[in-house]
N, C-alpha and C positions, 0 to 999 in steps of 0.2 A: 502494499500500498504506501512504501515508501516514496515520494515523490523527488528532485530537486529543487529546493527554495527559489523561489523566485522574486524578482523588485518589479516585476513587471505586471500589469492586470492583468488579470486572470476573469475572463467571458466566465457569465452564470452558466450556461451549457457544457461548460466545458469542466466548471469547478466540481458540476455535479453529476457530472459522468464519472470524473476521477475519486471522488468520493463511493457515491453508492459501486463501481467497481469495485471495491477494496470488503465492504462490508457484507458480513452474513447474519443472517439471524442466532442470536444470540438465548443459547441453550437453555430451554426451562420451559416445562409444563404443570398445569395445575388443574385438578375436575373442580369444577363449581358447581352450583345449584342454577338451573334455568332463572331461578329471582334473579341473579347476583351475575348473571354473565351481560349485562347491558352494555354496550362500547367495546366489550374484550375480542379477542383475535382471535380465530379458530385455530385449534391446532391441528384438527386432524379435517378430513372431509366428512359430509354430513349425507347418508342417506337416509330416506324415508320407512319407517320400519312398517306401515301402513299405509292405505290410504285415505285420504281426504274430500269428499265425505265416504265414507267408509261402505255406503248403500245408494241405493236413488234415494230419495227423499224432497220433498215439497219446498219449493221456492215462496210459496203463498200462503197464505187463510182462504182458505174454500172447502172444491170436491174433488174428491181424487173421482175419475170415472174412465171408463173404454169410449176412447173416441171413435172408436172406426163408425160410418157410416151416419154419424150425429149430424142431426141438423139444427140451425136454434129453435127453439122451442122446447126443443128435447124435454122429457119428464124423465127422471130418476128417481124412485124410493129408495132411501137412506137407509143403508144399510148399517153402519156403524160409525164408530166417533174414532177417530185417532190422532190423542195431544200429542206433543213430541215428548219422546223419552218413552212410549209404547210400540208396540209392533201387532199389526191390523192382521185379520186374518186375510184370506183371500177374497176378492169380491167377484161376489156372485153377480152372474150374470146381468147385465142390464139394471144395475143399483148402482148408486152412487156411497162412497167414505166422506164422513164430516174429516176433514184433515185440516192441519195445524201446518207451520212455519215448522219446519224441520223434521216433520216425522216421517218416519220410512212408508216409502209406496206400496200400499196391498200388491200382491200379485194379484196380476189380472187388469190392471188399469195403468194405464199409460200419459195421463194426460191430468192436470188440475185448471178446473175454473176459478178463476178469482171470485172473492163470494161477491166481490162488487158489480158481478157478472148473472149473477145469479139471483133469483128470489125463491122465496119459502112458500109450497102452498100444502099448509099440514107439514105432513113427512115426507113431504114430496117438493125435490128441489127442479126448477123449470131453470131449463139451462137460455137464457137471452142470447148466446152469440158464438159463431163457428167456433169451432176449439181443430187445432191442429195437434196430430199425434207427437210429443214430449215436450207439450207448451209448459210453462211453472214447475219442471221438474228438474232437480240437480243431480246430475248422472253423478256413478261413484266412480270416484279418480278424477273429478273437472277439477279440481284443484289442487291434486297433488297425489301421483300414480306408486305405489307402492316399492319400492326401490331405487326411487327417480332421486338425482344428486338434486341437494336441495342447494349445501352451502359448500364452495371448496376450500381446504385450509387457505388461514391470509386472510380470510375474510373478518371485518368488523361489523361487530352484531347491534343491529337498530332495535326498538320496537317491534318491528312489523314482524321483522325476524327471527324474534325473543315470544312472537305471539304466532305464528307458525310451525318454530319447534314445539313448542307444547302442544299446538295443533297436533303435531303427528306423537305424540304421548312420550316424549323426550323430559325426563326430568334434573338432567345433570351433562355436563356438557365437558367436553378438553379445551383448554384455555393456552396461551400464550400467557406465561407470568409479566407483568408488568416491569417494564426496564423498571432499574434504578439509574434514574439520574441525578453525580452530583454536581452539585450548583453554588457556585464562588463567585465572588463580587472582590475587586479591589481598586483601591485608593482608600489613602491616607481622609478623605475628605465625606467619607461617607459613613453613618449614621443611620441604626436602626426608626422606624418610625417608632413614635411615642417617648424617643430621649428627648432632651433636650439640644436643641443647634448651638455649637458653639461659635465665635467668629471664622467664618472661613468653609463652615462643613453644610452640608444636603443629606438629604433623607437617599437613602436607599433604593430607588424603585424599580431598578433593576433586575432585582433578583422577586421581588414579585409578580415582574409582569411575566418574566421568564417560566417560573413558578407554577404562578396561573398556568401558561401554556400548555406546560408539563402534565399538569393536573386534567385539561385540556383534553391531552389525548390517553389519556387513561395510564399515565406512567407516575411511577414513585421518587418526591423529590429526597434528597438527602442536602440537605441544606450546611453548607460546609463554613458559612460566614463571613465575614469581611477581613479580606487579606491588607497586610500592610504595605505598603509602595517596598519594596525591598526583597532583592534577588534571592536570598534564603529563605527570605519567608516564603515567597510566592510559589519554589523548589519546593519549599517541604507541603505546604496545602497542596499541590500537585499529586503528589509521592501518596500523601493521604486520598487521599481522593479516589483513588487511581486503585488503591488497596479493595477499596468497599463498593465501589459501582460499576453498570457496565458499560457508561461512558462519563465523562467531563463536559461542562461547560462550563468557563469563566466569562464574565462582562468586564473588560475595560483593561487598560494596559498593553493591549497589541500595538501602541501604536507607536510612534518614531524618537516618542520623549525621555529622557534623561530617566525622569522614573517611570517608564513602561517595561515592566523585565518579564511579561508574559513568555515573549517569541523568543528572551536568551533561555528562561528556567525553560521553555521545553525541550529547545536543543540540548540542555543540560541533562535532565535526567527522562527525556522521549526523543518524540523524532517529529519534527516539523516537515509536511507536506507541500504546504506553497502557505502563501500572504497575497495579500489584497481582489480584491474583487474589481473585476472594472463595472461596476453599479454603484448611484448615488441615492439614497446613503447607505453608509453599510461598506466602503471600503477598507479601512482594516481589518478585515476578518483572518483569522488563524486558523488552519488544521492539521492536526495530525494524531501520533499516537505519544501513548505512553503506559508500557507496561502490557502493549498490545490493546488496547481500550482507545478507540475514540478521543480523538479530544479538539472542542469546537470554541473557539475564543473567538466570544465579540465584543465588540467596538463599544466603549463606555457611553457614548452618547445614548437616549433611549429610545431615538426612533429609528436609528442604523442597528441597535441590537433589533429591534424588533422585525426587523425588515431582514434579514440575514437568520432569523431564526424563522419564519415564515415561510422563505426562500428556500435557504437550504438543511437546517436541522431539522424541520419535518420531517421532507421526505428521506434525511438521511436516519431517523428513529425508526419510523415505518420501515425501513430495510432490515435495521435490528432486531426489531420487533413480530419479525415474519409478516407484516401487512400487505397485502396484494393490494394496491391503490391506488385506483384510476387516476391518471395524469389528471389536472384540473383544468379544465379548459375555461378558456379566458372572454368570456364577453367582449363584444366590440361595440362602443358606446360614442356619440359626439361630443367635444369638449365644449363646455361654455366657457371656455378663458384662451387665450392665449400665450405665447412663452416664446422668448427666444431660442437661437439654436444653441441647444444643449452640444454640451462637451465629448471626450471619448468615453463617458460612462454611459451606460443606459437607466434613466432614471426610475423612480417610482413616489408617483406622487399620490400626496393624501386626498382623497376627494369625498365629495357623497353626490349622489344619485338625485338629481332635480326632477320630481314626478311632474308631470300636467297633464290635461284634458285632453288637448289638443297636439301634441308631441310626442316622438321617444323622449323617456329618460338620457336628463344631460349630465354628464361630469364636471362638478364645481369644484374648488379648491377649498382646503378646509383650513383658511389662513397662511401664515407662517410656515415653508414646505423646510425650516430649517432644522438640521438630525437633533438636535435640542429640545425640540419643541413636540412633547407628549402627545399635549392636547390637540395637536392634527390628525393622533389616529384615534385618538375617542370618538374627536366630531366625524370621523370618516365611517361611509361603508365599504370602501377596497382604499384599493393600489391601481391607480391607472399607471401605463407603463411607456414610459415614452423613448424610443431606441435611441442610441449614441448620433450624436451629430444631425439634428432634428428640430427642426421648430413644429410650435404647433400653431395654428390659425383655429378662430371657433368655426364651430364645425366640422374640424378635423375627427374622425374616426380611431378612435384611443384603445388598446388591447385595457379589461379592465378586471381584477383581479376582487371579490368580492370577499370581504371579512368573512362572510358566512361559511364558506368554504376552504380558508387558507388558516382559521386559527380552532379547527378541533371542533369537538362540539359541546364547549364549555358553552 
């Protein structure tokens, strides 16, 4: 996985290819009850042990009949009543069964007439409309066939998936265990929320952004605290993090200042694969390994850290966690702003979607696009992508990544 570190800017697609090509799923499975399986990643393929529905049943409240030769106005004596959960008797010739939604179809019946299309004359039902064979009947296996492949290993379970698996009678599932992700932040100026700020100090927002993103993806967060800006402290923190985690994420200390020690520490205790991405914000991003554990070094600016996480770390964690995740398909929406030609880096702008009754949604900037203004993310609906060396005119179509698709299920 090691690459030759370079000071050149790495395009985002190339960086992802390099990172993902060297990662394999972390070994580790566990069995959980179906009630605790939401958002977990399946470790095994799942095939249906039975069909759903397991028998032909009524899709409506009405009357089960034999529709052969039936004309509107036909009359049928009601021979039985079949509520859901009960099994009726074979249908007598030229009679009808009062039947309810979900109840098994009696043998001899091939259709159900909705009660709205009938009226009663004592104990006789009068069918007011023509009826086709199979009408309002749910066939056995119409939803799921016995033995059918429901989900492949690597699928992240959503709420309807849980319902489907419960519907075939599964009570427990084998899933990938959550990744243990060590998160450390560097900087003498950082303090935790709740403490009193001293002169020159700021609150450590990056830890809470990153840990919330990780939790939204279903991973376990190992809080490695705030690391002081010395090479020795940084090396020690990285080594300790690698002992207990499946991968390590740091924020801060990856730029070129005299107090930025992460890259040097990584080279001393591990291996730096590459540094600097051709994106804005988020250029000073470092990737490497420590004790064969993947290391991701985020910038200290909060927007840069967020953008790096959703563009690079999220797909890397999916690979480590055994998740087969389809690529995010950007939308294409018109810009409601203008911008001068970008530089050599691809830019990711924080935007909101403006909706109006008479036009398609348009993308509007959420104020300052500085990498230190986290409110630009909080007020946004997603990221608009502007390629390198490109100017934006009002109405130009831009690729748009909705936050709902790139920040997990939180």
